[in-house]
C-alpha positions as CSV (number, residue, x, y, z in Angstrom):
1,X,-2.3,-3.9,19.2
2,X,-6.1,-3.5,19.8
3,X,-8.0,-5.6,22.4
4,X,-9.8,-8.6,21.0
5,X,-13.6,-8.4,20.5
6,X,-15.4,-10.6,22.9
7,X,-18.5,-12.9,22.4
8,X,-20.3,-14.5,25.3
9,X,-20.1,-18.1,24.4
10,X,-19.9,-21.7,25.7
11,X,-17.8,-22.7,27.5
12,X,-16.5,-19.2,28.1
13,X,-16.0,-15.9,26.2
14,X,-14.5,-16.1,22.7
15,X,-12.1,-13.4,21.7
16,X,-11.2,-12.6,18.1
17,X,-9.4,-9.9,16.1
18,X,-11.4,-9.1,12.9
19,X,-8.2,-8.6,11.0
20,X,-7.2,-12.2,11.6
21,X,-10.6,-13.8,11.5
22,X,-12.6,-15.3,8.6
23,X,-16.3,-16.1,8.3
24,X,-16.8,-19.6,6.9
25,X,-20.1,-20.5,5.2
26,X,-20.1,-24.3,4.7
27,X,-22.1,-25.9,1.9
28,X,-25.1,-23.5,1.6
29,X,-25.9,-25.2,-1.7
30,X,-29.1,-25.7,-3.5
31,X,-28.6,-29.5,-3.5
32,X,-28.7,-29.5,0.3
33,X,-31.2,-26.8,1.2
34,X,-33.7,-26.6,-1.6
35,X,-36.5,-29.1,-2.5
36,X,-35.5,-31.7,-5.0
37,X,-31.8,-31.7,-4.1
38,X,-29.6,-34.4,-2.7
39,X,-30.6,-33.7,0.9
40,X,-34.3,-34.3,0.1
41,X,-33.5,-37.5,-1.8
42,X,-32.1,-38.9,1.4
43,X,-35.6,-38.4,2.9
44,X,-34.8,-35.2,4.8
45,X,-37.0,-32.2,5.5
46,X,-35.0,-29.3,3.9
47,X,-37.0,-26.7,5.8
48,X,-34.9,-27.7,8.8
49,X,-31.8,-26.3,7.1
50,X,-33.5,-23.3,5.6
51,X,-34.1,-21.9,9.1
52,X,-30.4,-20.8,9.2
53,X,-30.7,-18.5,6.1
54,X,-32.2,-15.3,7.7
55,X,-29.7,-15.1,10.6
56,X,-26.8,-16.1,8.3
57,X,-27.8,-13.3,5.9
58,X,-27.5,-10.9,8.8
59,X,-24.1,-12.3,9.9
60,X,-22.8,-12.2,6.3
61,X,-23.8,-8.6,5.8
62,X,-22.3,-7.5,9.1
63,X,-19.1,-9.4,8.4
64,X,-18.8,-7.8,5.0
65,X,-19.4,-4.3,6.4
66,X,-16.6,-5.0,8.9
67,X,-14.2,-5.7,6.1
68,X,-13.5,-9.2,7.2
69,X,-12.5,-12.2,5.2
70,X,-15.4,-14.4,3.9
71,X,-15.0,-17.9,2.6
72,X,-17.7,-20.1,1.1
73,X,-17.4,-23.9,0.5
74,X,-19.2,-26.3,-1.8
75,X,-19.2,-30.0,-1.6
76,X,-19.2,-31.7,-4.9
77,X,-17.4,-33.7,-7.5
78,X,-15.8,-33.7,-10.9
79,X,-18.2,-34.7,-13.7
80,X,-16.4,-38.1,-14.2
81,X,-16.7,-38.8,-10.4
82,X,-13.0,-39.6,-10.3
83,X,-12.7,-37.7,-7.0
84,X,-15.7,-39.5,-5.4
85,X,-14.7,-42.7,-3.6
86,X,-17.0,-45.7,-4.2
87,X,-17.8,-45.9,-0.5
88,X,-19.3,-42.4,-0.7
89,X,-21.0,-43.0,-4.0
90,X,-22.7,-46.2,-3.1
91,X,-23.5,-45.8,0.6
92,X,-27.1,-45.6,1.7
93,X,-30.3,-45.9,-0.4
94,X,-31.3,-42.5,-1.7
95,X,-33.7,-42.1,-4.6
96,X,-31.0,-40.2,-6.4
97,X,-27.2,-40.7,-6.1
98,X,-24.3,-38.4,-6.6
99,X,-24.0,-37.8,-10.3
100,X,-27.5,-38.7,-11.2
101,X,-29.7,-36.3,-13.1
102,X,-31.8,-34.2,-10.8
103,X,-34.2,-31.2,-11.0
104,X,-31.3,-28.8,-10.8
105,X,-28.8,-30.7,-12.8
106,X,-26.6,-33.7,-11.9
107,X,-26.6,-34.1,-8.1
108,X,-23.5,-32.6,-6.4
109,X,-21.5,-32.2,-9.6
110,X,-19.4,-29.1,-10.0
111,X,-20.7,-26.6,-12.4
112,X,-24.3,-27.8,-12.1
113,X,-27.0,-25.3,-10.9
114,X,-27.8,-27.4,-7.9
115,X,-24.2,-27.6,-6.8
116,X,-23.9,-23.8,-6.5
117,X,-24.6,-21.7,-3.4
118,X,-28.2,-20.4,-2.9
119,X,-29.0,-16.9,-4.1
120,X,-29.7,-15.6,-0.6
121,X,-26.1,-16.1,0.3
122,X,-24.3,-15.8,-3.0
123,X,-20.6,-15.0,-2.8
124,X,-19.6,-11.4,-3.5
125,X,-16.9,-10.5,-5.9
126,X,-13.5,-11.4,-4.5
127,X,-14.8,-13.8,-1.8
128,X,-13.1,-17.2,-1.8
129,X,-15.2,-20.2,-2.9
130,X,-13.6,-23.5,-2.0
131,X,-14.7,-26.6,-3.8
132,X,-14.2,-29.7,-1.7
133,X,-14.8,-33.4,-2.5
134,X,-15.2,-34.5,1.1
135,X,-17.1,-33.5,4.3
136,X,-14.2,-31.4,5.7
137,X,-13.3,-28.1,4.2
138,X,-9.6,-28.7,4.6
139,X,-9.4,-32.2,3.0
140,X,-8.0,-32.1,-0.6
141,X,-8.3,-28.3,-0.8
142,X,-6.0,-25.2,-0.5
143,X,-8.0,-23.7,2.4
144,X,-5.3,-24.0,5.0
145,X,-2.7,-22.5,2.8
146,X,-4.9,-19.7,1.8
147,X,-5.9,-18.8,5.3
148,X,-2.4,-18.8,6.6
149,X,-1.3,-16.6,3.7
150,X,-3.9,-14.1,4.8
151,X,-2.8,-14.4,8.5
152,X,-6.2,-15.8,9.5
153,X,-6.1,-17.4,13.0
154,X,-9.8,-17.5,14.0
155,X,-12.9,-18.9,12.2
156,X,-16.5,-17.9,12.6
157,X,-18.2,-21.1,11.4
158,X,-21.7,-21.4,9.9
159,X,-23.5,-23.6,7.4
160,X,-24.7,-27.2,7.1
161,X,-25.0,-29.8,8.3
162,X,-24.0,-29.4,11.9
163,X,-23.0,-33.0,12.6
164,X,-21.4,-33.7,9.3
165,X,-19.6,-31.0,7.3
166,X,-19.6,-28.4,10.0
167,X,-18.3,-30.8,12.7
168,X,-15.7,-32.3,10.4
169,X,-14.4,-28.8,9.4
170,X,-14.2,-27.6,13.0
171,X,-12.3,-30.7,14.0
172,X,-9.9,-30.3,11.1
173,X,-9.5,-26.6,11.9
174,X,-8.8,-27.4,15.6
175,X,-6.1,-29.8,14.6
176,X,-4.5,-27.0,12.5
177,X,-4.5,-24.5,15.4
178,X,-7.5,-22.3,14.4
179,X,-9.8,-20.9,17.1
180,X,-13.4,-21.7,16.0
181,X,-16.6,-20.1,17.1
182,X,-19.7,-21.9,15.8
183,X,-22.8,-19.7,15.6
184,X,-25.6,-22.0,16.9
185,X,-28.5,-20.4,14.9
186,X,-26.4,-20.2,11.7
187,X,-25.7,-24.0,11.5
188,X,-28.4,-26.5,10.8
189,X,-29.2,-30.2,10.9
190,X,-32.0,-32.3,9.5
191,X,-32.3,-33.9,13.0
192,X,-33.0,-31.8,16.1
193,X,-31.1,-34.2,18.4
194,X,-28.0,-34.1,16.1
195,X,-28.1,-30.3,16.2
196,X,-28.2,-30.3,20.0
197,X,-25.6,-32.9,20.6
198,X,-23.3,-31.7,17.8
199,X,-23.1,-28.3,19.4
200,X,-22.6,-29.7,22.9
201,X,-19.7,-31.8,21.7
202,X,-17.9,-28.8,20.2
203,X,-17.9,-26.9,23.5
204,X,-17.5,-29.9,25.8
205,X,-14.6,-30.3,28.2
206,X,-13.6,-26.7,28.2
207,X,-14.0,-26.2,24.5
208,X,-12.4,-29.3,23.1
209,X,-13.1,-28.3,19.5
210,X,-14.1,-24.7,19.9
211,X,-16.8,-22.3,21.2
212,X,-20.6,-22.0,20.5
213,X,-22.8,-18.9,20.7
214,X,-25.9,-17.5,19.0
215,X,-25.2,-15.0,16.2
216,X,-26.5,-12.1,18.3
217,X,-23.4,-12.1,20.4
218,X,-21.1,-12.0,17.4
219,X,-23.1,-9.2,15.8
220,X,-23.0,-7.2,19.1
221,X,-19.2,-7.6,19.2
222,X,-18.9,-6.2,15.7
223,X,-21.1,-3.3,16.6
224,X,-18.8,-2.3,19.4
225,X,-15.9,-2.0,17.0
226,X,-17.8,0.3,14.6
């Protein structure tokens, strides 16, 4: 058995075996990160999320080159909204709601152009794409079963938004026994303070939910393996 790869992280070094590790890209969808999508209808500045695209492209390329498992998620709903609880559908006061016609098709509806992943991070052939109706990637999906079937034990977590879908997924993964490393420059929030505190909460109390590190440490660890 080979020694684990190590990444300098908070609260301490994170070790992982690439054979049992998956890169998780959470909700890098047009409706969230491009102008005119659902994120912008909530009054958010989507440029805050687009900052993660360049470092995440580098991480994705290196992970693929290492032959590791890659998983993408998309938050969205069936066209009839039967899987969208009224509390989610009606909450807040956006200019457009889930299911309404938008510039890229119906907002957060599966199969619509806006629901899909941005071109810069498009899934490669054979990579798993998980459609989820909730914030967490494990809720009402087969993600846990699929990861266990592939003997995945560790997750490199990226995507948006840090305090919502990323945080919910990391908490779900932690409860299921996965060791999560969140790449701080590859996750994004519409709010700078949420970004900061969201990352601090993950690594608090000796890593209560997981580890946090910039992507450079992860890339360096992969380089040592090649």
